[in-house]
C-alpha positions as CSV (number, residue, x, y, z in Angstrom):
1,M,93.0,72.5,164.6
2,E,89.7,73.8,163.6
3,L,89.1,76.4,161.0
4,T,86.9,79.0,162.7
5,R,84.3,81.0,161.0
6,A,86.6,84.0,161.3
7,G,89.4,82.0,159.6
8,D,87.0,81.0,156.8
9,Y,85.7,84.5,156.3
10,G,89.2,85.9,156.4
11,I,90.4,83.6,153.7
12,Y,87.4,84.4,151.4
13,G,87.7,88.1,152.1
14,V,91.4,88.2,151.2
15,I,90.9,85.9,148.2
16,H,88.4,88.6,147.0
17,L,91.1,91.2,147.3
18,A,93.6,89.0,145.5
19,K,91.3,88.7,142.5
20,Q,91.3,92.4,142.0
21,P,93.7,94.3,139.7
22,K,96.9,95.2,141.4
23,G,96.5,98.3,143.6
24,K,92.7,98.4,143.4
25,I,91.1,99.5,146.7
26,V,88.0,97.6,147.5
27,S,85.4,98.8,150.1
28,L,84.5,96.6,153.0
29,A,80.9,96.7,151.9
30,E,81.8,95.3,148.4
31,V,83.8,92.4,149.9
32,S,81.0,91.7,152.4
33,R,78.4,91.6,149.7
34,A,80.4,89.6,147.2
35,E,81.5,87.0,149.7
36,N,78.3,87.0,151.8
37,I,80.1,87.8,155.0
38,P,78.5,90.0,157.7
39,E,80.2,93.4,157.3
40,K,80.8,94.0,161.1
41,F,82.4,90.6,161.5
42,L,84.5,91.2,158.4
43,A,85.6,94.6,159.7
44,K,87.1,92.9,162.8
45,I,88.8,90.3,160.8
46,F,90.3,92.9,158.4
47,Q,91.5,94.8,161.5
48,N,93.6,91.8,162.4
49,L,94.9,91.3,158.9
50,T,95.8,95.0,158.8
51,R,97.7,94.7,162.1
52,S,99.5,91.7,160.6
53,S,100.5,93.8,157.5
54,L,98.8,91.4,155.1
55,I,96.3,94.0,153.9
56,I,96.3,97.8,153.9
57,S,93.5,99.9,155.2
58,H,92.8,103.1,153.1
59,R,90.9,105.9,154.7
60,G,88.6,108.5,153.2
61,A,85.6,108.6,151.0
62,R,87.2,106.2,148.5
63,G,88.7,104.1,151.2
64,G,88.7,100.4,151.6
65,F,91.3,97.6,151.5
66,S,94.0,96.3,149.3
67,L,96.7,93.6,149.6
68,A,99.9,94.7,151.3
69,R,102.0,92.2,149.2
70,S,101.6,90.2,146.1
71,P,99.3,87.2,146.5
72,D,102.2,84.8,145.8
73,Q,104.1,86.3,148.8
74,I,101.3,85.6,151.3
75,T,101.2,82.0,152.6
76,V,98.0,80.3,153.7
77,K,99.7,79.6,157.1
78,E,100.4,83.3,157.6
79,L,96.9,84.2,156.6
80,L,95.3,81.7,159.0
81,E,97.5,82.6,161.9
82,S,96.8,86.3,161.4
83,V,93.1,85.6,161.9
84,Q,93.1,82.7,164.3
85,G,96.4,82.8,166.1
86,P,99.1,80.0,166.1
87,I,98.0,76.7,164.7
88,H,98.2,73.7,167.1
89,F,96.6,70.4,166.8
90,T,96.3,70.0,170.6
91,K,97.1,72.1,173.6
92,C,100.1,70.0,174.5
93,L,101.7,71.1,171.3
94,S,101.3,74.7,172.1
95,E,103.7,76.8,174.1
96,L,101.1,76.8,176.9
97,G,100.9,73.0,176.9
98,D,102.4,71.8,180.1
99,C,102.1,68.0,180.5
100,D,104.0,65.6,182.6
101,R,103.9,63.0,179.9
102,K,105.0,65.1,176.9
103,E,108.5,63.4,176.7
104,I,107.0,59.9,176.7
105,C,103.6,60.3,175.0
106,E,103.4,58.5,171.7
107,L,100.1,60.3,170.8
108,R,101.9,63.6,171.2
109,K,104.7,62.5,169.0
110,L,102.3,61.4,166.3
111,L,100.3,64.6,166.5
112,K,103.5,66.6,166.4
113,K,104.4,64.9,163.1
114,A,100.9,65.6,161.7
115,Q,101.1,69.2,162.8
116,D,104.5,69.7,161.3
117,F,103.4,68.2,158.0
118,S,100.3,70.4,157.9
119,L,102.2,73.6,158.8
120,E,104.7,72.8,156.1
121,L,101.9,72.3,153.6
122,L,100.2,75.5,154.6
123,S,103.5,77.4,154.3
124,K,104.1,76.1,150.7
125,H,100.7,77.3,149.4
126,T,100.0,80.9,148.8
127,L,97.1,83.2,148.4
128,A,97.7,83.1,144.7
129,D,97.1,79.3,144.8
130,L,93.7,79.9,146.4
131,A,92.7,82.8,144.1
132,K,93.1,80.8,140.9
């Protein structure tokens, strides 16, 4: 698993939203400036996060973005997967991984344990933990 630039920017953009007073609507330009993220790239990332119902897009002259839920109800795993897709250490651990050796491969078994541990860890930590 590699944290992509989109994943990195998505996390920092949402952390910025989490640090705002509850219900505050923040413009895309403000998040972009504050976190030093290209605005067009951030717009695409925030589109995915809106589709995943992690953030809310507010239209109009005073539009912008806000969190859809409390930061302590959004897991790091959920956030990353909303931006990057499902987390897999290797292709053979994904649903698309079709390998003749997968039942006997010791490396796959070890990577599966590492992946399960990592996903559990990412599921235990929330946006509130990152926004401290």
